N, C-alpha and C positions, 0 to 999 in steps of 0.2 A: 842388169835389166834396166831398161828405160821405160818410163811411163809418164802419163800426162797429169800435170797439176795446173789448175786454173785459179786465178785470183780475180775477184770482182771488185771493181771500183764503183762507188755509188755517190750520188748526191741526195742524201736522205733529207726528208722534210719532217715536220712535226705531226704529220698525218700518217698513222700506221697503215691504213688501207692502201694509200698511194705507194708507200715504200714497199709493201709486200708484193704489189703488182710489178714494181720495178725489179725487185729481187728475183721474182719468179721468171721474168723474161730473161734476165741475165743468166740464171741457172740453166734454163732451157737452152740458151745459146751456147753456153760452155759445154753442156752435155752433148749437144749436136756436133760440136767440134772434137769430141772424143775425150773429154776430161774424165778422169777417174776419181779425183779428189778436188773439191771446190771450196774456196775460202771466201767468206763474206766479211765485210768491214765491221768495225765497231759501230754500235748504235744504228745498225742497218734498218731496224724496224721503226725507230723513232729517234730523231735527232733534234735537240734543242726544244723538246716538248716539255710541258708542265705536268704531265700525267705519269711521271716515272713510277710512283708508288702504286698507282692504279694498275698499270701494266704489270708491275712486279707481282702483285697479288693474283692477277688473272693467270700468270704463268707459274703459279706456285706448284703445279704438277704437270704431267705430260699431256693433260687435256687442254692446256692453254692454247689459244688460237695460233700463236706464232710457233710454238713447239710442234703443234699438230701439222702445220703447213710444212715445216722443215722435214718432218718425218715422212710426210706424203711425197714431197718432191724428191727426197733421197731415194725412196722406193720406186717412184714412177720413172725416174731417169737412170736408175741403177748406178748411183754415184754416192760417194762419201761426202758429207757436208760438214764443214767446220763453220758453225753457225754464228760468226761474228760476235756480237754481244747484245744481250737484251737485259732489261731490268728483271730481277728474279728475287722472290722472297718465299722461302720454304714455308709450308703450312704451319710448321711448328713455331715459326717466327712471325705469324700473321699479324700480331699486334705491333710489330716493329715499325719505326718511322723512316728507316733507311733500307735500301735494297742492296743486293749484290749485282755487279755488272758481270754477267755470266755468259760464257761461250759453251753452248751445247754441241755435242758431236754425235753424228748419225752415220751408221754404216749403210751400205748399198741396199739393204733390205728395209731400211727405214727404222731400224732399232736405235733408240737413244742409248748411247754407251756411257755417258757421263757429262759432267760440266766442269769447266775451270772458271773460277771467279777471280777477277782482277785483284792482284795483291797490292800494287802501288797506285795510289790515287793521286790525281793531278791537281794538287793544291799549289798553284804557282801564279806569278804575275808575268804577263806577256804584253809586249808593246803592240797591241792590236786594238780593234774597236771594242772588244769586251774588256780587256785589261786584266781582270781578276778571274781566275778559275778556282773553284773549290768543290771538287767532286765529293769530298767527305761530308758535305752537307746532305747529299742524297744517297751516297753509297757507303757500304762497309767493305773493308778489305777481306779478300778470300784468305784461306789458310791451307790450301792443298794444291798440288800439281796434278795434271792429267796427262797420261801417255797412252796412245793407242797404236796398235799395229795395223797398218793399212796396206792395200795392194801396192803402194809405191814406197813404203818404208815406214820405220818407226817415227811417229809424229807426235808433236805436243803443241798446244796453243798457249800463247801468252797474249797480253792485250796492251797495245799502245805505249803508255808511259813505262811499262815494264821494260821497254827497250833500253832504258838508261841504267839498268841494274844488271851488270854482267854476271854477278854471282848466281842469279836466277837461271841464266842460260847454262852455266857450268853445272848446276845441279841436275838439269835435264840430261846433259851430255853424259854425266856419270851413270845414267840408266840406259845408255845406248841410243839416245834419240838422234835421228838423222835429218829430220825436217822440222823446223820451228815455224809455226804460222803466227802472224801478228796482225789480227784485226785492229784497225787504228782509225783515229780521227785527229791526226796531227794538225795543229794550227798552221796557217800559212807561214807565220813568222818562224816558229820553231822548226817546221818542216824544211823551209828553205835553208836554214842554218845547219841542220843536223840529221835529217832523215836519211839521206844517201850514205853519209859517212858512218852512222851508227848501224844501219842495216848491213853494210859491207863489213864493218868491224866485227859484229857478232858472228857473221858467217866465217870470217877468217880465223878468229880466235878459237872457234869450236869445230872447224872443218865440217860445217853443216850447211844445208840449204835453208835459206830464209825466204819466207813468202809473206810480204806485207800488203794487206788489202786495206786501202786507205779511203776515207771520205774525201770528196773533192768539190771545190767551188764554194759559192755563197749559200748559206742556209737561212731558215725561216727567221731567226733572230738576228741576222746580219753577220754571224760568225763566218769566217772563211777558213776552209780546210785546204791542205796542201796538195792532196792527190799524189801523183807520181808513184802509184802502186807499183811494186816491183817484186821480181823473183831473183835471188842472188845465189850463185853456186858456191860450193865449199872453198873455192880459191878466191872468192870475193868479186867475181865477175857478175855484173848485172846481165842476166840472160833474157829478161823480159821486163818491159816497163810501159806504163800507160803513157800514151802520146797526147792525151787531152786532159782537160779538167772536168770532163763529163763522165757519165756512166760508161763503163768499158770493161771488156773481158780481156785479160792477158793470160798467156799459157806458156808453159815450158816443159821440156823433158827432164825427168828426174833420173839420173844415172847413178845408182848406188855403187856400181863397180868402180866408177871414177872416184866417188867419195871415199871408199875404203882404200883405194890405191893411194890417194893423197894422205890419208891418215897413216898409212903404212910407211910412206916415203919420208914424211916429216912427222914423227911421232911425238909432237909437242904435248899432246894430251897425256902421254905416258911419262913425260919428263917433268911433270909438275912436282914441286917440292912442298906439298901441302903440310906434311908433318913438320918440316923445318920452319915454314912460315907461322905455324901455330905456336912455335916455341922460340921464335927468333928474338935475339937481343937487339935493342935499338939504343944507339948512343946519341944523345941530343945535347948539343952545346949551344949556349946563347951568351 
């Protein structure tokens, strides 16, 4: 069975209202073109803003304005939405000073199925205008994975920096995941060096589809994100990619028959020596 997957590339600002208008237009465009599942980028509702905690508290339940909008758009357009990431602070943690970076998932009836909170936080030094990134100042790490069965296959969201941790992807594949969505805001520097090769590597290692929805262009605080949003097939071929550094919709067919044929012909996922590696001896000479 083949079906349509859409990835949205955005240039989000620090103004939530403007970003939601941009997201709604792109969702409408993707739905009009026949998408069944739509993936938004990381920080789609607010990028480089200073109101992270305020937004997180507003979105503490499904009455939050961003979560309500996503639910409404999913139902209105009869699509599944993989909701990028937004700051989220559960009511039981309302006194907290840090949020979760959470991806909420909605089915085509507008029902919120759950959320994945980013596990790996981007605390790194990059040779760009910002220089130092320290997500852990504003965010806490999540502690669970989320898997949903959609009309186009078994799907799971991860977020941006998670891309560099292959063990996380393998954990999902152990549960039969076929499509991994990656809302992202890769920096221009790290994206130019590693975005394409890491997206393709994760697809090849796991014989899965990869859908990377990236931020693109220059943002309110001068940060520059890489763009080049893409969809990669299980053989590592880029089957759709953004052509500009501006907001854009890209789409591709998801063919699960081909995915399972590839897994059957080259059953590397079954050839893993996990037990051996857990107990393997290492000889080290110096």
